[in-house]
C-alpha positions as CSV (number, residue, x, y, z in Angstrom):
1,L,10.3,10.6,-17.8
2,A,10.0,8.2,-14.8
3,V,13.3,9.4,-13.2
4,M,12.0,12.9,-13.4
5,L,8.3,12.3,-11.5
6,F,10.1,10.5,-9.0
7,S,12.5,13.6,-8.3
8,L,9.4,15.4,-8.2
9,G,7.7,13.0,-5.6
10,I,5.5,12.3,-8.2
11,E,4.0,8.4,-8.7
12,P,4.4,7.2,-12.7
13,V,1.2,5.5,-12.1
14,S,0.0,4.4,-15.8
15,A,-4.3,5.2,-16.1
16,A,-4.6,3.6,-19.3
17,S,-4.3,-0.1,-18.7
18,R,-6.8,-0.8,-15.7
19,D,-9.4,0.5,-14.3
20,P,-9.4,4.5,-13.7
21,V,-6.7,5.9,-11.4
22,V,-8.4,8.3,-8.8
23,F,-6.2,10.2,-6.5
24,T,-7.2,11.7,-2.7
25,E,-5.8,12.3,0.4
26,E,-5.9,11.6,4.0
27,L,-9.0,13.8,4.9
28,A,-11.3,12.1,7.3
29,P,-14.3,11.8,7.2
30,V,-14.7,12.6,3.7
31,H,-11.9,10.2,2.3
32,Y,-9.7,8.4,4.4
33,T,-8.2,5.0,5.0
34,E,-9.5,2.4,7.3
35,N,-8.7,-1.0,7.7
36,G,-6.8,-0.8,4.6
37,A,-9.8,0.5,2.7
38,I,-10.3,4.2,1.3
39,V,-13.7,5.0,2.8
40,G,-15.4,8.4,3.6
41,I,-18.4,10.5,2.4
42,A,-16.6,11.7,-0.8
43,T,-15.1,8.1,-1.3
44,D,-18.8,6.8,-1.1
45,I,-20.1,9.2,-3.9
46,V,-17.1,8.8,-6.3
47,R,-17.7,4.9,-6.4
48,S,-21.3,5.4,-6.9
49,I,-20.3,8.2,-9.7
50,F,-18.2,5.9,-11.6
51,K,-20.4,2.7,-11.1
52,Q,-23.0,4.4,-13.0
53,V,-20.7,4.1,-15.6
54,G,-20.1,0.7,-15.1
55,L,-16.3,1.5,-14.1
56,R,-14.3,0.8,-11.0
57,P,-12.1,3.7,-9.6
58,Y,-8.6,2.8,-8.7
59,I,-8.0,4.9,-5.6
60,L,-4.5,5.8,-4.4
61,S,-4.1,8.2,-1.5
62,Y,-1.1,10.6,-1.0
63,P,-0.2,13.5,1.1
64,W,-2.3,16.5,-1.0
65,K,0.8,18.1,-2.5
66,R,1.6,14.8,-3.7
67,T,-1.8,13.8,-4.9
68,Y,-2.1,17.2,-6.8
69,L,1.1,16.6,-8.8
70,N,-0.1,13.2,-9.2
71,V,-2.8,13.9,-11.3
72,L,-1.6,16.9,-13.1
73,H,1.1,14.5,-14.5
74,T,-0.8,11.2,-15.0
75,P,-3.5,11.4,-18.1
76,G,-6.2,9.5,-17.8
77,S,-6.3,10.0,-13.8
78,F,-8.9,11.7,-11.3
79,V,-8.6,13.6,-8.0
80,Y,-11.0,14.0,-5.4
81,T,-11.6,16.5,-3.4
82,I,-10.6,19.5,-4.8
83,N,-11.8,22.8,-4.4
84,R,-12.3,24.6,-8.1
85,T,-10.1,28.1,-8.4
86,P,-9.6,30.4,-11.4
87,D,-5.8,29.2,-10.9
88,R,-6.6,25.5,-11.7
89,E,-9.6,25.9,-13.9
90,K,-7.4,24.9,-17.1
91,L,-5.4,22.6,-15.5
92,F,-8.5,20.3,-15.2
93,Q,-11.7,19.1,-16.8
94,W,-14.2,19.6,-13.9
95,I,-16.7,17.3,-13.3
96,G,-18.6,18.4,-11.0
97,P,-19.0,19.2,-7.3
98,I,-20.2,16.2,-5.7
99,L,-20.2,17.5,-1.9
100,H,-21.4,21.1,-0.5
101,K,-19.6,22.4,2.4
102,R,-18.6,25.5,3.9
103,T,-15.3,26.4,5.1
104,Y,-14.9,28.8,7.7
105,L,-12.0,29.7,10.1
106,Y,-12.1,29.0,13.7
107,R,-11.7,30.1,16.9
108,F,-12.4,28.2,20.3
109,A,-15.4,29.2,21.9
110,S,-13.4,30.5,25.2
111,R,-11.2,32.6,23.0
112,N,-13.7,35.7,23.0
113,D,-10.5,37.9,22.8
114,I,-10.3,37.0,18.8
115,K,-12.4,39.8,17.6
116,V,-12.3,39.6,13.6
117,A,-14.9,41.2,11.6
118,A,-13.2,41.8,8.4
119,P,-10.2,40.2,6.6
120,D,-8.0,42.6,7.4
121,D,-8.4,41.8,11.3
122,L,-7.0,38.2,10.2
123,K,-3.2,40.1,10.4
124,N,-3.7,40.5,14.6
125,Y,-3.8,36.6,15.3
126,T,-2.0,33.3,14.0
127,T,-3.7,31.0,11.6
128,V,-2.6,27.6,10.9
129,V,-3.4,26.1,7.5
130,I,-2.3,23.3,5.4
131,L,0.2,22.8,2.6
132,G,-1.0,23.1,-0.5
133,Y,-4.2,23.9,-0.2
134,A,-6.1,26.6,-2.6
135,L,-7.1,28.3,1.1
136,T,-3.4,28.7,2.1
137,K,-2.4,30.6,-1.2
138,K,-5.8,32.8,-0.8
139,L,-4.7,33.9,2.9
140,K,-1.1,34.5,1.5
141,D,-2.8,36.7,-1.4
142,M,-4.6,38.5,1.1
143,G,-1.0,39.5,2.7
144,L,-1.0,37.0,5.5
145,S,2.9,35.7,5.6
146,P,4.2,32.3,7.0
147,A,6.7,34.3,8.7
148,R,4.0,36.2,10.9
149,E,0.3,35.6,10.3
150,L,0.2,31.7,9.2
151,I,1.8,28.3,10.6
152,V,1.7,26.1,7.6
153,T,1.4,22.2,8.6
154,R,1.3,19.1,6.0
155,N,-1.7,17.5,7.0
156,K,-5.2,17.9,9.1
157,Q,-4.0,15.9,12.3
158,E,-0.8,18.1,12.3
159,Q,-2.8,21.4,12.1
160,M,-5.5,20.1,14.7
161,R,-2.1,19.6,17.0
162,V,-0.8,23.1,16.4
163,F,-4.2,24.7,17.2
164,L,-5.2,22.4,20.1
165,K,-1.8,23.1,21.8
166,G,-2.7,27.0,21.7
167,R,0.3,28.0,19.2
168,A,-2.6,29.4,16.5
169,D,-5.5,31.4,17.5
170,L,-7.2,30.2,14.4
171,I,-7.9,27.1,12.2
172,T,-9.2,26.5,8.8
173,G,-11.9,23.9,8.1
174,N,-15.6,23.0,7.4
175,E,-18.6,21.6,8.9
176,F,-17.1,17.9,8.1
177,T,-13.6,17.9,8.8
178,M,-13.8,20.0,12.1
179,A,-16.0,17.4,13.6
180,R,-14.1,14.4,13.0
181,A,-10.7,16.2,13.9
182,L,-12.0,17.5,16.9
183,A,-13.7,14.5,18.0
184,E,-10.3,12.2,17.1
185,T,-9.0,14.4,20.0
186,G,-11.5,14.5,22.7
187,H,-13.5,17.2,21.5
188,C,-16.3,18.5,20.2
189,M,-17.8,21.3,17.5
190,D,-19.3,23.1,20.5
191,E,-15.9,23.9,21.6
192,V,-15.0,26.3,18.8
193,V,-16.8,29.1,17.0
194,P,-16.8,29.9,13.2
195,V,-15.8,33.4,12.8
196,L,-14.7,34.2,9.0
197,L,-16.6,32.2,6.0
198,M,-13.8,32.0,3.4
199,N,-15.7,29.3,1.0
200,E,-19.3,28.1,0.3
201,K,-18.7,25.9,-3.0
202,G,-18.7,22.2,-3.4
203,Y,-15.7,19.7,-3.2
204,Y,-15.3,18.5,-6.7
205,L,-14.3,15.7,-8.8
206,A,-11.8,16.6,-11.3
207,A,-10.0,14.6,-14.4
208,N,-6.7,15.5,-15.7
209,K,-6.7,17.6,-19.1
210,D,-5.8,14.7,-21.2
211,T,-8.6,12.5,-20.2
212,D,-11.0,11.4,-22.5
213,P,-13.6,14.2,-22.8
214,E,-16.5,11.3,-23.7
215,L,-15.7,9.6,-20.5
216,V,-15.8,13.2,-18.6
217,E,-19.1,13.8,-20.1
218,R,-20.7,10.5,-19.1
219,L,-19.1,11.3,-15.7
220,R,-20.5,14.3,-15.4
221,L,-24.2,12.8,-16.1
222,A,-23.5,10.2,-13.7
223,N,-22.4,12.7,-10.8
224,A,-25.9,14.8,-11.8
225,K,-27.9,11.5,-11.6
226,I,-26.1,10.4,-8.4
227,Q,-27.2,14.0,-6.7
228,Q,-30.5,13.1,-7.3
229,M,-30.5,9.7,-5.7
230,G,-30.1,10.0,-2.2
231,V,-26.5,8.8,-2.3
232,V,-24.7,12.0,-1.1
233,Q,-27.1,12.5,2.2
234,Q,-27.1,8.6,3.1
235,S,-23.2,8.8,3.0
236,I,-23.2,12.2,5.3
237,A,-25.6,10.3,7.5
238,H,-23.3,7.4,7.9
239,Y,-20.3,9.2,8.4
240,M,-21.4,11.8,10.5
241,Q,-24.5,10.7,12.7
242,P,-22.1,9.2,15.3
243,L,-19.8,12.4,15.7
244,Q,-23.0,14.6,16.4
245,K,-24.2,12.3,19.2
246,I,-20.8,13.1,20.8
247,S,-20.6,16.6,19.8
248,R,-23.9,18.2,21.0
249,K,-23.8,19.5,24.6
250,P,-27.6,20.3,26.0
251,G,-28.4,24.0,26.1
252,H,-25.2,25.4,24.1
253,H,-25.6,27.0,20.8
254,T,-22.7,27.9,18.7
255,E,-22.5,31.8,17.6
256,I,-22.3,32.4,14.0
257,T,-20.7,35.5,12.4
258,H,-22.0,37.2,9.6
259,S,-18.2,38.1,8.2
260,S,-17.2,36.3,5.0
261,V,-14.8,36.2,2.5
262,A,-16.1,33.2,0.5
263,G,-15.0,32.2,-3.0
264,N,-13.3,29.0,-4.5
265,H,-10.9,28.5,-2.3
266,G,-10.1,25.6,0.1
267,K,-7.9,22.7,-0.4
């Protein structure tokens, strides 16, 4: 089994003999590695949820595709953050949404030539996406092709580089990931405009389908409690306020369109 898992790029981790194994990816400021520690808005929330049931999560960060395969093949393991979609519904036990967000397709504010009033308009432009994300699959299902309208990248940093170089007209992101990715490259949210709402569902914490159902239920109750304790708001403020200070320009108001194909899609 271990040989087969390695051939798939999957880490053969045992979740039964230690603190709960929790897989994630690098997606600042939601979850990312800083000074050797995994931190972020959702990381703070996940640690608080496990603490409520007397457990300390053992968090491992890999590229999304590897993280996704790891949790599928590791009984007793968990994953955050993940979008809940019909395709994934029976593959996991869903603990609950832990962080609300809105995922858009963005353009540069200076690109007034880009007109997206309906999903079909996306076929007139190129959109840079991330490999393995549910939103990438959604766009493909809408008829967009990697050979024409989509540029598929491995992570947020590579995706942002493609967008900033002008190789793509549109980019996927939400209010957390876009603000951080732009700030890291010397830009700010005033420089982009959301043109199409793709998802307004929450980021989830989920468990491998073979995880102890009793533990999953305890974590669901813990999440419900955490959502009422101010932990989410405190974590958002901690990671986002420094970005907001450098992202706002006096007198500028970001344009919001009302176009939407919102559903359970994202990464």
